[in-house]
N, C-alpha and C positions, 0 to 999 in steps of 0.2 A: 490583571483582569480588566482594569479600566482602559489600558492601552488597546487590548484586543477588541473591546467593545467599540471604542472610537474608530478604530480601523474598519470595523464592519460597517459603521455608519458611512464612512467616506467611500468604501467600496460600493455601497448601495447607490450613492449619488453618481459615482463614476460609471457604474453599470447602466444606470438610467440614461445618462448623457450619451453613452455609446449606442444603446439601443435606439434612442430617438434619432441620432445622427444617421444610423444605418437605414432606418425606415424613411428618413427624409430624402434619401438618394433614389428611392423608387418612384418612377413617374406615375405608376398606377396609384400608389399611396398618396402622392401629392395631388392627384386629381380628386381623390376622395376627400382630402382636407379642404379643397376649394368649395365643396358643396356644403351648404347649411341645411337645405331641405332635401331629404333622401327618401327614396322608395324603400319598401321593406327589404327587397333584395340587396340594395346598396347598404342598408344597415347591417344586414347579416354578413355581407362581404367585409365591411369594416370590422365587425366582431371577429371574423376569422383571422384577419391580418393581426389584430392586437392580441388575440388568443395564442397565436403561434409563438410570437416573440416573448410575451410575458409568461405564457405557459412553459416555454423553454427555460426561463429563469427559475421558475419553481422546480422544474425537473432537475436542473443543475444542482440546486440545494439539496433535494431529496436524494439524488444519486450519490452525492458526496457525504451523506449522513450528517448534514448540517455543518460540514467543514467550511463550505462556502455560503455561510448564512447571509452575508451581505448581498448575494446575487439574487435573492428572492424578492421579486417585484410584483407578486401576485395581487396584493391589496391595492397598490397604487395603479396597476394596470386595469383592474376592474373598475375603479373609480374613474379613471381617464376615459375608458370606453363608454361609460354612462354619460359623462359630461360632454363628450364629443358627439355621440350617436343617439343618446336618449335611452329610454327604458329597455327596449328590445336589445340594443347593442350591449348595454351594461349587463343585463341578465344573462344573455348568451355567453358573453365574454367571461363573466364571473364563473359560470358553470364549467366552461371549457378550460379555463386557466387552472381551476382547482383539481382537475382530473388526475394529474400526475402526483398530487399530494394524497390522493385516496388509495392509490395502489398498495402502499405498505400496509394499509388496513388500520391505521391509527389516527390520522388527521381527518376524521369524518366530519368535524364541524367546519372545515374549510369551505366546503361547497355552499352551505347556506350563508356563511359569512360573506364570501366574495360575491355571491349572487345578490345578496342584500346591499352590499356596498355599490355594486353596479347599478342597481335600481336607485339608490340614494343619489348617485351621480346624475342619473336621468332626471330625478326630481329637481335637483339644483339647476340643471339646464333649463327646465321649464320655467323656472322662476327668474331667469335672466331677462332684463329689460330689452336686451338686444344680444343676439348670439355672438356678436363681435366682442362683447364684454368678457366672455370666457377667455379670449386670447389676450385681453389687456390685464388679466389678473396679476396682482403683485403679492408676493409672499411676505412683504414687510407689514406686519400688523399695525405698527404705530403710524405708518403712512396712510393706511386705510382709515384708521380712526381720525386722523387729522383731516383727511379729505371729507369724511362724513360731516364734520362740523364746519369745515371751511367752505366747501362747495355746496351750498344750500340748494342750488339749482339742479345739481346732479346727485341728489341724495339717493335716488334709486340705484344709480351706478355704484356708489360707494357702499350702500347697504348690501348689494349683491356680492361685492368683493368680500365684505365681512362675513356674509353667509357662506360663501365658498370656502373661505379660510376655516370657519367653524365646522363645516361639513367634513373637511379633511381630518380635523382633530377628532371629530366624533367617530369617523371610520377607524382611526388608530385606537381610540379609546375602547371601541367595541372589541377589537382584536385582543387588547390587553385584558379586558374583563372576561371574555370567553376563555382565554388561556388560564386565568386564575380561578375560574368557577369550579365548583365541586366536580362537575362533569369533566372539566379539563384536567383536574388533578388525578381523577381516576384513570383517565386515558393517557396520562403523562404528557402526551404531545398532541392533543386533539386539535389544537390550532397552533401553527408555528408563529413565533413572535421574537423580535429582538428586544431584549431588556437588559438593564445593567445588573448582572448577577453579583450579589453580595455587596452592592454599592447603593446605599440608600441615601442618595443626595439629590436634591431638587434639580440641580443643573444637569444631571445625567438624564433625567426624564425630559427636561426641556430640549436637550439635544436630540432625543429620540423623536419627539413630536415634530420639532422643526425639520428634521431629516425627512419625515414623511411629507410635510408640506412642500419642501423643496423638490422632493422626488416627483411630486405631481406637477410642480411648476416648470421644471426644467424642460420636459418634452413640449409643454405648451409654448414656451418661449422659442425653442428650436423650430418647431413646426410653424409657428407664427412668422418667423423670419422667412421660412420657405414659402409660405403663402404670400407674404409681401413681395418676394422676388417674382413669383408667378404673376401677381397683379401688375407689377411694374413692367414685366415683359408683355403682358396683354395690352397695357396702356401704350407702350411703345409701338406695338403692332398696329393698334387702332390709329395712332398718330401717323404712322407711315401710310396706312391706307387712306387717311383723310388728306394727307399731303398729295398722294398720287391722284386721288379723285379731284382735288382742286387744280392740279396741274393739267390733268386731262380735260377738265371743263374749260380751261383756258384755250386749249387747242381747238376743240370742236366749234364753239361760237366764232372764233377767229376765222377758221376755214369757211364756215357757212356765210359769214359776213362778206368775205372777199368774193365767194362764188355768186352770191345774190347780186353783188355790184356788177359782176360780169353779165349776168342774165339781164339786168335792167338796162345795160348799155346796148344789148342786142335786140331788145323788144321792138324798138322803132326801126332800126337799121336792117335787121335780118330776123324776122319773127320765126321763120322755120328753124334757124340755128338756135334761137332762144328756146324753142320747144324741145329740141334735141338735148340741149344743155340741162333743162329741167328734168328730163327723163333720166339722164345720167346722174344728176345730182340726187334724185330720189333713190337710185340704186346705191350710191355711196352712203346716204343717210340710213338706208335700211341696214347696211352692214354695220354702221356705227351703233345703231339702236340694238342690234342683235348681239353685239360683242361687248362684254363687260369685264373681260379678263385683263390682268396686268401683262400677260405674255401671250403671244401668238407665234405660230411657226413663220419662218421667213417667207415661205410660199404664200401664206395668207397676206402678209404685209406687202409683198410685191404685187399681188393681185389687186390690193387696195390702191397702190400707187398707180397702176395702169388705169384703173377706173378714174382716179383723180386727174391724171394727165389727159385722159380723154376729154374731160371738161375743159382743161386749159388749152388743148389743141383747138377746140371750137373757137376759143377766144383769140389765140395767136396765129392759127393756121400753120402754114409750112415753116414759119419762123421758129417754131419750137420742135425740137427733135429729141428723141429719147433712145438711149442705148443701154443695154445691160449685159454684164459679163458675170454670170452667176454660176459658181461651182455647184455641180449636182449634189454633192454630199453636204451642202449647207441648207438646202431647201427645207428640210424637216427640223432644223435647229430652231430653238426658241429665242425670240427677241422681244424686248418690251413693245407692247402694242403702240401704234401711232408713233413709232420711232423715226421712220424715214420721211413721213409726209411733211412735218415742219421743215426739214432740211431741203426737200425738193421745192417746197413753196418759197423758201427763202432764196433758192437759186433762181427761181422764176421772177420773183418780185424785185430782188435787189441786184441780181446778176444779169438777167437776160432782158427784162422789160425795157431797160434803158438803152439796149443795144439795137440799132436800126435793123441790122440783118438777122437778129435773133441769135440762136445758138443751140447747143446740145447739152443735155443733162445725162450723165453716165452714173450707173450704179454697178459697183463691183463687189463681189463677196468671195471670201476664201476661208478655208479652215486651216488653222495652224496649231497642231497639237490638240490641246483641249480648249482652244479659244476660237472665237469667231471674229473675223475682221470684216468691217463694212466700210465702203468708200462711196461717198456721194460727191461728184465734182461737176463743175460747169465751166464753160469757156466764156463767161460773161465779163462784166466790167471790173470785177474784183473788189476788194475791200481796202480802203486807204489804210496806210500803216498805222496812223495815230488811232484809228478806231479798232484795229485788229486786236489790240491788247485787252480790250474791254468787251469784245463781242460775246464772250461766254456768259457775261453777267448782265447783259442788257437785251431789251427786246423780248418778244414772246417765243419765237421759234427756237433758235439755237440755245438760248439760256434755259428754256423749258426742257429741252432734251437733256441738257447737261445736268439740270437739277434732278430730273427723274432717274437718270443713271446713278447719280450720287445716292439717292434714296434707296434704290433697288440693290445696288452692288457695293455700297460703301466706298472703299478704296480699291476694289478689285475690278477696275475698268480704266480705260484710257480714251481720251478724246482730244484730237488735234484739229486745228484749223490752219491751213496754209493758203495764203492768198497774195496775189500780186496785181496791182492795178493794170487793167488792160489785158490780163492773161487769164483771169478766172479764179475760182475758189475751190479748194478741196477740203472736205471734212472727212476725217478718218476716225472710226470708232472701233475699239477692241473690247469685247466682253467675254466672260467665261462661258464655257459650254454648260447648258442647263439640262436637267433631267426633263424628259418629255412630260412627266406628270405635273410639272409646274404650270402647264397650260391651264389647269383648272383653278389656279390661285386667283382669288378675286378680292 
């Protein structure tokens, strides 16, 4: 008898761990766990989720005529619903979880018991100094007592953990009392309970109450790990966005600074050209201020490059030429915004500006399988061999593009720079094909 009793307690813990793990796989349920303040509808939704799984555990025990007594998690489920969602969630969950126990017509005290336990969980939640303390709960009673006396500054935290521990014990105590009451004896099984039959030893009761405590704690720990993973993912996403914003903010002032220098040099020598350049600059800036996405279509990027080069042509005249060989099936593919402009600017500044006769910038694109290949090349002065090895990590233009590609694509991209002094420079980029809806990513 003792062996069967202990096996039932272990089955109960294993079942709770399995149920919690299954729920943690649902994105919908994980989204609910991330909320601490919920609307009435969200509380009811959480109640339904918990009622389905914990109600099924009660139904399994009832259908098996108590053969699977360790599968019944009704009391623990009602308490968890209350402590996670508050009074409404606890009350509704307690009622719904108990329904399958009422159908045989014998366990009629289950409904008020589980409803009350759900409300008890909501009461304990309201007493928490911080909702996060619910997730930090430890089932080790001695540790909570030690913290209460040791951490005088956090006495509210440790007092709440002791209260939560006591509330779980009270919930189990209520079940045992109702099952042993006169009403319970008359109805034989008015409330289902696990108890050590024929074994009146204190340790068996200690094992029972500790099992209930751990059955409540296990899902809290599993779901807290899930919450921490979601928080880490969110922090990583925010970090990526911050890095992208910082990199983009490097490009825009750099581009504006160079353009304004060009305007200032034309104001005295050619005022009309300076005015034309200001108009074109305002058009470019209007596009920059209007666009905040991390991705744009290649068509939009090429249009931006044409506006940018129109400004540079005012400065360089016929010495600067632009050619493009763009495959039609690549125009609607997505690329990181402001991807080409730093490369074109580098070609002008470092490749062609020092060449008396000027030169040509070419942009080529083609689609290969599920990847997009971009090529920006010039016939300028080229890059010295000793500097070529470090060009990806220095300066603002090329290194900025390289860093943004790394942030956006991880290792799923390639970027090469091929240059020979006196012959020009070629920058080739290969990125994966992206879904069109990524254009809204910001």
